[in-house]
N, C-alpha and C positions, 0 to 999 in steps of 0.2 A: 570733324568724324568722315572720314570714308564709306561712303555707300556702296559695299562688295559687291551686292550683286550687279547694278548701275554701273559698277566700272568692270564688269565681266562684261556686259552688254555692249558695250564700248568697244572694248578689247576683240569682242566676237565678230562683232559689226565690221571693222575694220580688215578683219580676214585673218587672226591673227591666234598664234596657239599659246594656252597659260595653263596653268597649274594650278587647284584648288588645294591648300593643303588645310584639313579640319584637326582637331585634337580629339581623338572618339573616346580617349581613355585617361586616368590620369589617378596614382596611387601616394600619397604624401604630401609632402609641401609642394613648392615651387610655382610660378606661376603663368604654367600655359595650362588656365583653366580648359573643362572639355566645352567644346561649341567653339571658341575661339576659332575665327578662320583667317588668312591670307591667301592673296591670289598675287601668282610669281609669272611673269610673263619672261619674251626671249630679252637678253640683254641685261636678268638676272635685276629686272624690275619690280616691286614687292607693295602690295595696297594693303593695309589689316597687320595680324600679327600673330603668334602665336605664342607670344609667352616673352622673346627679346633673349637677349643672350644668346651663349653658347647653339641652342637647342634652334633660335629662330635662323640662325647664320646657317650651322650644318643644313637646315629645312631647303634654306637657298639655293644651296652649294648641290643637294640631291636632286632640288627641281630642274635643274639642267640636262638631269641623266634622266627623267620622265618627258620632257620635252623632245630629247632625240629619239628613245624608245615608245614614246607614245601612249606608254602602259600606265594603268594605274596600281597599285600596291599602298600594303600596310605595313608602317615599321615602326618597332617598340625601343624605347631609349633607359635610362636608365642615368641619374642625374644625380653621380656624388664621383666620378673618378675621376682622377686627374689628367689624363689625357681620353683622345679619342680613340676608341679599339669596340671592337664585336667579340662577345662574350654569349654561347650559350643563344646566338639567335639574336640580342639584344646589345643595340649598340650604346655603349656608354660613354656619356658625354661629363667635361669638366664643371659642371655647376655646384657649387656648394650648396643649393636648398634642398636636394635629395631627392627622393621618389621616383616611381618611373610615369614616364607620359608614353601614347599610342598618337601616333601622327597618320590620317590618310591621306595620300597622294592621291589627287584628280586629274587624269588628262582631261582636257579641254580641251576639243577643238574639231573639225569637219572630219569626214571619212578621210579627205585628201583635197590637194588643191589641185583642179585643172584649169590651164591656159587656153584657150580657143581662140585662135590667130584667124580672123575672117570671121564677120556677123553675118554674112549671108545664111540662104535658107537651111545648107548642113549645119551649119555652127549655132544659128540660132533655133533647129531643131535639135542638138546635140545637149546644148546647156537646157534645153526647156524638160529632156530625157532628166541627166544626171542631177542635179538639182535636186530635185525631192528623194536621192535616192543617199542625199548626207554630204557630199560633194562641194566645195565653196569654187565657183566658176567664176572667173574675172576674162571676159571680151574684148578682142581688139580687134579694130580697125579704123584705117584712116578715113575712111567716108564718114562725114558728118551725119547725112541723109538714112543712111543706114543704121547706123549708132543710136541715132534719135528714134527710129522707128521700133526699138526692140522694147520689148516686154520684160516684166519684173524678171525675168529668167535667170540671168546674171546677176549675181552679189554686187560684180563688180564692172561696168561701162567704161572704157578707155576708147578715148576718140583721136589717134597717134597712129604714125606711119608701124610696120610691123617693128624695122629691124631697131626703128628708131627707141621704140620702148623697152628693146630689150639694156638700147646701150643706157638708157635713163635711168631703167627702173633695176635691170641686173633680172633672173632666173635663176631663185635656188636650185640645190642637187635634190633628186628624189622627186620632183614634183611630177606632174601629167603635162605633154603639152599634146596639144593637137593643131595641126596644121589646114588649113583649108581657107585659104586668100583668095580673091579675085583672081588669081594669075599666075603661073607656075614660075612665073621669076618673081616673085614675092615671097613664093613659096620657098623655093633654091636659096631666095636670100635669110631667109629666116633659119635655113636646116644650113648654110654656112657659116651664120653668126656664133649656131650654139657651139660646133663644130671648132671654130674658131678661139673661143671661152675657155672650151674645156666642160660646159655645164654638162650634167649627168643626172638628165632626168632620169626618173622609174620608170616612163613609159611617154613614150617620142612618136607618135603617127603622121600621115602626110598622104592625105588624098591625092591619088595620082592615079596614072593610068603603068600596067608592066609596063611599058617602051617607056615613057616618059622616066620613071624611076630605076631604069636598067641605062640609060643614059646620063644620068643625073650619077649614082655610081660611081659608073665609070669617073665623071671627073673630079667628085670627091677623092676618088682612090688618090690621083694625078696630081691633088694640091695637099690633102692630109697624108698621104701615105698608105700603104693596105693596112697597119697596126691601126687606121681607127677605129675605137670601138661601135660599134655599129649594134647591139646585143637586143638594145632594150629598144631600138626603132621598128616602126610597124610599117611600112610602106609598100605595095597599096593598104591602105588600112583597112581593120575591120576584119572581123567574122564570117564567113562563109554564111553568111543566111538567104543571101537571095530579096531582089527587091533594089528598085533604085533610085525611088522617093525620096524626098528629104529626110523625113520621119523612119524610112524603112534604114537609108544608112545612118542615122544618128544610132538607134538602135543596135547595128551592125556596130557600132562605135562603140557604145558604151558597152556592150558582152564584153568583145575586145579589154576595153580599162577595168572591168569587173572580174577578168579570167584573172591579170594581171595581179592587179591586190589581194585577191587570193589563194594569191599563188597556183593555179591551176593550171598547174607546166604540162597535164596529157589532156589538154584540149589542141588537136590538130589539123583545123577548121580557120589559121588565121589566112589571110588574105595574100600576109610578106610571101605564103611559104608557098605558090603557087607560082611566083617569078624565081626561073630558071637559069 
């Protein structure tokens, strides 16, 4: 028998999202007993059961929507119709056993996923600020001694080349990316690779001076054209909170990430807005 909770812990330790489907109510006959649970991950991989048959198939398909929206909800089912349809707020499923069942779909995952390229002073400080806030942190650095000197601030620590990591593992869309490598060349190479692969981050920030970013953007427009979408690109990175210590810079960046996460569009103190 699969231990649902142990499996869920394994999934979370790998930095993957999941949905817990729980039978919360039952009327009449049917195999979906109250308390039954099923865990579904990306790729429609499932552990446990909510009764099998049409209701379980439908629930697994529904989990795809939950993983995309990252929202939990409850849905009611009637188990006696010949086809799947919605009537009076209830989904009718073709199961001869009859009865009614209520399922609770619970999204389980971090607040969001943050990829930090560069595990130096600012990168490490940012990881320490963000992790207690519920973000899942992956930090990448090609310097072995830097990665080895990190504490447990990051959930995943990767000793690999910056561009090599993207080429090997990819970066999903709608993630949060921070670039603070030890050289501008590496910074630009990461940005170029993201533009080349047409990755669409929810947030993409780069630690850079006003002059350096202006020079880079001119080159980027020459290579990729004026139509590239940089609406989610923040450089210079962070809010104008003041201070230049790694910890102060980390708080500035974390504040900007939170403002994007919570859709605080009225915040007008982004550093990128100071570039003319």
